[in-house]
C-alpha positions in Angstrom: 52.7 105.4 130.1 49.0 105.9 130.7 47.2 108.8 132.4 44.0 109.3 134.5 41.3 111.6 133.2 37.8 112.6 134.6 34.8 112.3 132.3 31.0 112.8 133.0 29.3 109.6 131.8 25.5 109.2 132.3 25.5 111.7 135.1 28.3 110.1 136.9 31.8 111.4 137.3 34.0 108.6 135.9 37.7 108.3 136.8 39.1 106.6 133.7 42.6 105.2 132.9 43.7 105.9 129.3 46.8 105.0 127.2 46.8 108.0 125.0 50.6 108.3 124.6 51.0 104.6 123.8 48.4 104.8 121.1 49.9 108.1 119.8 53.3 106.6 118.9 56.8 105.9 120.2 60.1 107.6 120.9 63.8 106.6 120.8 67.2 107.8 121.8 70.0 106.8 119.4 73.4 107.8 118.0 74.7 108.9 114.6 78.2 109.0 113.1 79.8 106.9 115.8 82.8 104.9 114.4 82.4 101.2 114.5 86.2 100.8 115.0 89.3 102.9 115.5 92.7 101.8 114.3 95.8 103.8 115.0 99.3 103.5 116.3 99.6 102.4 119.9 99.8 105.3 122.3 97.9 107.7 120.0 94.7 109.5 120.9 92.0 109.7 118.3 89.1 112.2 118.6 85.6 111.5 117.2 82.2 113.1 117.5 78.8 111.5 118.1 75.4 113.0 117.4 72.6 112.4 119.9 69.3 111.7 118.2 65.8 112.0 119.5 63.4 110.1 117.2 59.6 109.9 117.1 57.2 107.8 115.0 53.5 106.9 114.8 52.4 110.4 116.0 49.0 111.5 114.6 49.1 115.2 115.2 51.3 118.1 114.1 53.4 118.2 117.2 56.3 116.3 118.5 58.4 116.3 121.7 58.4 119.6 123.5 61.1 118.7 126.0 63.3 115.8 127.3 66.0 114.7 129.6 68.7 112.2 128.9 71.9 110.7 130.3 74.7 109.1 128.3 77.5 107.0 129.9 80.8 106.3 128.3 83.4 103.6 129.2 86.7 102.9 127.4 86.7 106.3 125.8 86.9 109.8 127.3 84.4 112.6 126.9 85.8 116.0 126.2 83.0 118.4 125.1 79.3 118.8 124.6 77.1 121.3 122.7 73.7 121.8 121.2 75.0 124.4 118.8 74.0 123.4 115.3 71.2 121.0 116.5 67.4 121.4 116.7 67.9 121.9 120.4 69.9 125.0 120.0 68.5 128.5 120.7 66.6 130.0 117.9 69.3 132.7 117.6 71.7 129.9 116.8 69.5 128.3 114.2 67.7 125.9 116.6 64.1 125.7 117.8 64.5 126.6 121.4 62.9 130.0 122.4 62.2 131.2 125.9 62.9 127.6 127.0 65.5 125.9 129.2 68.7 123.9 128.6 71.2 122.1 130.8 73.8 120.1 128.9 76.9 119.2 131.0 79.6 116.6 131.5 79.1 114.9 134.8 81.6 114.6 137.6 82.8 111.0 137.9 83.3 111.6 141.7 79.6 112.1 142.0 78.8 109.0 139.9 80.9 106.2 141.3 83.7 106.9 138.9 81.4 106.8 135.9 82.0 109.2 133.0 79.1 110.7 131.0 76.8 113.6 130.4 73.3 114.7 131.2 70.9 117.0 129.3 67.6 118.5 130.3 65.8 120.7 127.8 62.5 122.5 127.2 62.0 124.1 123.9 59.7 126.8 125.2 57.7 127.6 128.3 55.4 130.1 126.6 55.1 129.1 122.9 53.9 125.9 121.3 57.3 124.8 120.1 58.0 121.1 119.5 60.3 119.0 117.4 58.8 118.0 114.1 56.8 114.8 114.6 57.8 111.4 113.2 61.4 112.5 112.5 64.9 111.9 113.9 66.3 115.1 115.2 69.8 116.0 116.4 69.6 117.2 120.0 73.3 117.4 120.8 76.9 116.8 119.7 79.4 115.0 121.9 83.2 115.0 121.5 85.1 111.9 122.6 88.7 110.7 122.5 89.9 107.1 122.2 93.4 106.2 123.4 94.9 103.3 121.5 96.7 100.7 123.6 99.2 98.0 122.7 96.4 95.5 122.7 92.9 95.7 121.2 90.1 97.2 123.5 86.5 98.4 123.3 84.7 101.6 124.1 81.0 101.8 124.9 78.6 104.7 124.8 75.1 104.1 126.0 72.0 106.0 127.2 71.7 105.3 131.0 69.3 106.4 133.7 70.4 107.8 137.0 73.5 109.8 136.0 74.0 112.9 138.3 74.9 116.3 137.0 74.5 119.5 139.0 71.1 118.5 140.2 69.2 115.2 140.8 69.7 111.9 139.0 68.5 112.2 135.4 66.3 109.7 133.6 65.9 109.3 129.9 62.4 110.7 129.3 60.5 112.6 126.6 57.7 115.1 127.2 54.9 115.0 124.7 51.7 116.9 125.0 52.5 117.7 128.6 53.0 114.0 129.4 56.1 111.9 130.1 56.9 109.1 127.6 59.6 106.5 128.0 61.8 106.1 124.9 63.8 103.1 123.7 67.5 103.5 124.4 70.5 102.7 122.2 74.0 101.6 123.0 77.1 101.3 120.8 80.4 99.5 121.0 83.6 100.8 119.4 86.6 98.5 118.7 89.9 100.2 119.4 93.0 98.6 118.3 96.6 99.2 117.0 97.3 98.3 113.4 98.1 94.6 112.8 101.8 93.7 112.7 103.3 93.9 109.2 103.3 90.8 107.0 106.0 88.7 108.6 106.9 86.6 105.5 106.5 88.0 102.0 106.9 84.7 100.2 105.2 81.9 102.3 101.8 82.1 100.6 100.1 83.0 103.9 98.3 86.1 105.1 100.4 86.5 108.2 98.8 89.7 109.5 95.2 88.7 108.7 94.4 91.8 106.7 93.1 89.9 103.6 96.3 90.2 101.5 99.2 87.8 101.4 102.8 88.2 100.5 103.5 90.7 97.7 99.8 91.6 97.5 100.1 93.1 101.0 101.3 96.7 101.1 103.6 95.8 104.0 105.7 93.9 101.4 106.0 96.8 98.9 109.7 97.3 99.8 110.6 93.6 100.2 113.2 92.4 97.8 111.1 89.6 96.5 108.3 92.0 95.6 108.0 95.3 93.7 107.9 93.5 90.4 110.1 90.5 91.2 113.2 89.2 89.5 113.4 86.5 86.8 116.2 84.1 86.0 116.2 82.8 82.4 118.2 81.2 79.7 118.5 82.8 76.3 121.0 83.4 73.5 123.9 85.9 73.5 121.7 88.3 71.5 118.2 87.6 73.0 117.5 87.2 76.6 113.9 86.2 75.8 114.7 83.5 73.4 113.0 80.2 74.2 114.5 78.1 71.5 117.8 77.6 69.6 117.4 76.1 66.2 120.5 74.4 64.7 121.5 71.7 62.3 121.9 68.5 64.3 121.8 65.9 61.4 125.6 65.2 61.5 126.0 65.8 65.2 128.1 68.5 66.7 125.7 71.4 66.1 126.6 74.2 68.5 124.3 76.1 70.9 125.7 79.0 72.8 123.5 79.7 75.8 123.5 82.8 78.1 121.9 83.0 81.5 120.3 86.3 82.5 118.9 88.0 85.6 116.3 90.7 85.0 112.9 92.2 86.1 109.8 90.1 85.9 108.0 93.3 84.7 110.2 96.0 83.2 107.4 98.5 84.0 107.5 97.5 87.7 111.1 96.6 88.4 112.4 95.4 91.8 113.7 98.2 94.1 117.1 96.6 94.3 119.4 94.4 92.1 121.0 91.1 92.9 124.3 91.2 94.7 125.0 87.5 94.4 123.4 84.2 93.4 123.9 80.5 93.1 122.4 78.3 90.3 122.5 74.9 88.7 121.8 74.2 85.0 121.0 70.7 83.9 120.9 69.0 80.5 120.4 65.5 79.1 123.9 64.0 78.5 122.4 61.5 76.0 121.3 64.5 73.8 123.7 67.3 74.5 127.4 67.7 75.6 128.6 70.8 77.4 132.1 71.8 76.2 134.8 72.6 78.6 137.4 74.6 76.7 136.5 78.1 77.7 133.0 77.4 78.8 131.0 77.6 81.1 132.2 81.1 82.1 131.2 84.4 83.5 133.7 86.1 81.2 132.1 88.2 78.6 129.0 88.8 80.9 128.1 91.6 83.3 129.0 89.2 86.1 132.6 88.9 84.8 135.5 90.4 86.7 136.0 94.1 86.3 139.2 93.3 84.4 137.2 91.4 81.9 134.7 94.1 81.3 132.2 92.9 84.0 131.3 94.5 87.3 132.5 91.9 89.8 135.2 93.4 92.0 136.7 91.9 95.2 133.9 89.3 95.1 133.7 85.6 94.5 133.0 83.3 91.5 133.0 79.5 91.2 131.6 78.0 87.9 132.2 74.4 87.0 130.9 71.4 85.1 129.6 68.8 87.5 130.7 65.2 87.7 127.8 62.9 86.8 129.3 60.4 89.2 128.5 62.6 92.1 125.0 63.5 90.8 123.4 60.1 90.1 124.2 60.4 86.4 122.8 63.9 86.0 124.8 66.3 83.9 125.1 70.1 84.0 126.9 72.9 85.7 126.8 75.0 88.8 127.8 78.6 89.4 128.0 80.8 92.5 128.8 84.5 92.3 129.2 87.4 94.8 129.8 90.6 93.0 131.7 92.2 95.9 132.3 91.6 99.6 133.5 95.2 100.2 131.6 97.4 97.8 127.9 98.0 97.1 128.0 96.4 93.7 124.6 95.0 92.4 123.1 94.2 89.1 120.9 96.8 87.4 117.4 95.7 88.5 115.7 97.5 85.6 117.0 95.3 82.7 118.1 91.8 81.8 121.8 91.3 82.5 124.0 88.4 81.4 125.6 86.4 84.2 126.9 83.2 82.6 127.6 81.6 79.2 127.8 77.9 78.3 128.3 76.1 74.9 126.5 72.9 74.1 127.0 70.5 71.1 124.6 67.8 70.0 125.8 64.4 71.3 127.0 62.0 68.6 124.2 60.1 67.1 121.4 62.0 68.9 120.6 64.6 66.3 118.5 64.6 63.2 114.8 65.2 62.3 112.7 65.7 65.4 115.6 66.4 67.8 114.7 68.5 70.8 116.5 68.8 74.1 115.8 71.1 77.1 118.3 73.0 79.2 116.9 74.1 82.5 117.7 75.6 85.9 117.5 73.0 88.7 118.3 72.7 92.4 120.5 70.1 94.1 123.4 69.7 91.6 126.7 69.1 93.2 130.0 70.6 92.1 133.1 70.5 94.2 131.1 71.5 97.3 127.6 71.0 98.6 124.3 70.7 96.6 123.5 74.1 95.0 120.1 75.8 95.1 119.0 78.3 92.5 118.5 81.5 94.5 119.4 85.2 94.5 120.7 87.4 97.2 119.1 90.8 97.2 119.6 93.4 100.0 121.2 90.7 102.1 118.2 88.4 101.8 117.9 85.1 100.1 115.2 85.5 97.4 113.7 83.0 95.1 113.4 84.2 91.5 109.8 85.2 90.6 110.0 83.2 87.4 112.5 80.7 86.0 112.7 79.7 82.4 115.0 77.4 80.4 115.7 77.0 76.7 115.2 74.2 74.2 117.6 73.2 71.5 115.8 71.9 68.4 116.8 70.5 65.0 116.1 72.8 61.9 116.5 71.7 58.3 116.8 75.4 57.4 119.9 75.6 59.5 121.4 72.6 57.6 121.1 74.3 54.3 121.2 78.0 54.9 121.2 80.4 52.0 124.6 80.7 50.5 126.5 83.5 52.1 129.4 85.4 50.6 132.1 86.4 53.0 135.8 86.3 53.8 137.0 83.8 56.3 138.7 85.3 59.4 137.3 88.8 58.7 135.5 88.7 62.1 135.0 92.5 62.3 133.6 92.7 58.8 135.9 95.5 57.6 137.0 93.7 54.3 140.5 92.8 55.6 142.1 90.3 58.0 144.5 91.8 60.5 145.1 92.0 64.3 141.8 93.7 64.8 139.9 90.5 63.9 141.2 88.1 66.6 140.7 91.0 69.1 137.2 91.4 67.9 136.6 87.7 68.3 138.0 87.7 71.9 135.9 90.7 72.8 132.8 88.9 71.6 133.6 85.6 73.3 135.1 86.8 76.5 134.2 90.4 77.1 130.6 90.6 76.0 131.5 92.6 72.9 129.3 92.9 69.8 128.4 89.7 67.9 130.0 89.4 64.4 127.5 90.3 61.7 128.8 87.2 59.9 129.5 84.6 62.5 130.7 82.2 59.8 133.6 84.6 59.0 134.8 84.4 62.6 135.2 80.6 62.2 138.8 81.1 61.1 139.9 77.5 61.5 136.7 76.2 59.7 135.8 73.6 62.3 132.1 74.6 62.4 132.4 76.3 65.8 133.4 79.8 67.0 135.6 79.9 70.0 139.0 81.1 71.3 140.8 78.7 68.9 139.7 80.9 66.0 141.4 84.0 67.4 144.5 81.9 68.0 144.4 80.5 64.4 144.2 84.0 63.0 147.1 85.2 65.1 149.2 82.2 64.1 148.4 82.8 60.4 149.2 86.6 60.5 152.3 86.6 62.8 153.6 83.0 63.2 153.6 81.6 59.7 150.6 79.4 60.6 148.3 77.8 58.0 146.2 79.9 55.7 142.4 80.1 56.4 140.3 77.8 54.3 138.2 79.3 51.5 136.5 81.6 51.1 139.8 83.4 51.6 141.4 85.8 50.9 138.6 86.9 48.5 134.8 86.9 49.0 133.1 83.6 48.3 130.8 80.9 49.6 131.6 78.4 52.2 132.9 75.2 50.6 132.0 73.3 53.8 128.7 74.6 55.0 128.2 74.2 58.8 125.1 76.2 59.6 126.9 79.2 61.1 124.9 82.3 60.5 126.0 85.1 58.2 123.4 87.9 58.2 125.7 90.4 56.4 129.3 90.8 55.3 131.5 93.4 53.7 131.3 91.4 50.5 129.2 92.8 47.7 
């Protein structure tokens, strides 16, 4: 604002209007450290503190404001305490600038202000000394404590400088005293968003950011304990000895080459396994019937896997299992198998979530006339195959929830010339356990391997007791018939070490023979 001054000009007394303060600079009231938003559980009360700031700029001299008055109103938040302690407005004994001055700093009575909450402050730094705030600076002149109560729905709180609030005296305006004159500062206002936390991610596998926090599904911390997250679970096809095998190489030139396939459930990342193992599952496995034929003597089966009955060395107990080869006539010509397993209806039996565990075995042979150079045929998990019941989906049950595997992988059967003419191996036929003799232990060893997930023979060719180019339960029966029922004698090499007179591609990594 301007001021009136008297000046003697050319012998006349001149009454002149000047704008000294406006030319000198400007002043402002603002806030510091106020939160832009508050997020907490509904019903909770969150305290926060705001600094009141008196700023000046454009001042030419060495002095700044020497006194001021202000009023601050608050809505949607509650005021709890005010103080100048620790600010430039504090008494000199408390580290401030005020000395022989004056201070009123109080929370107003809403009853005297039409229900309005707020505070007023009136302050003079000194009545007798030339004390001012440093010019052209922002200075803290007070601290105000507030509380925000979080409701069930989002709300806002406002804090703003406002004229006319009434404390113990008369209505207070937001003014600054500079060089004995009153200046009008600019006034700030702030808005604080107050809200409860967003609801947790509603669906951890729909590809959507349900709670709008910028993270979807397993990337959202809300889903950390979800069965589908925390590493995830894979479903894959491998070999009996290698859950990560992607290919089975065999000799398919003459047809009948054998591929023994094992299905596994295991962690997607062994370093970050799921927090719970599968307690059940259903699956379908499809193959091309023009290229492969699935055998049905003792396969497909859960026997010999972790999913087998507890009496067969597995962990399934008082549960359910149905595994069957499907009828192409009910599946539009598609060929394969379906399997459904519940490990237990009455006990907390689940797979070990930290490692790959076998759940099913199936044996395939190359279809007549399909093999030879370049032969390749895939075996894959698939949905919708029909066994005796309804179409089967490939899903897992974890913690009572239906969960899709994080990753699904099949296996490919390929022709290999190396398998057609493997290096000559020296072994004794029917010596399945590789101990240099043929007795009752050998058929038991074969049964344990085929049915109870026992160790694989070091020389699989030696377990082919009946020399039919395959290893199955008939070999164990052949050995028993020879030893105890006057059955036929195993073909050479038997009873001494020797090479296979009818090579069939069965592996023989080592044997008891020199």
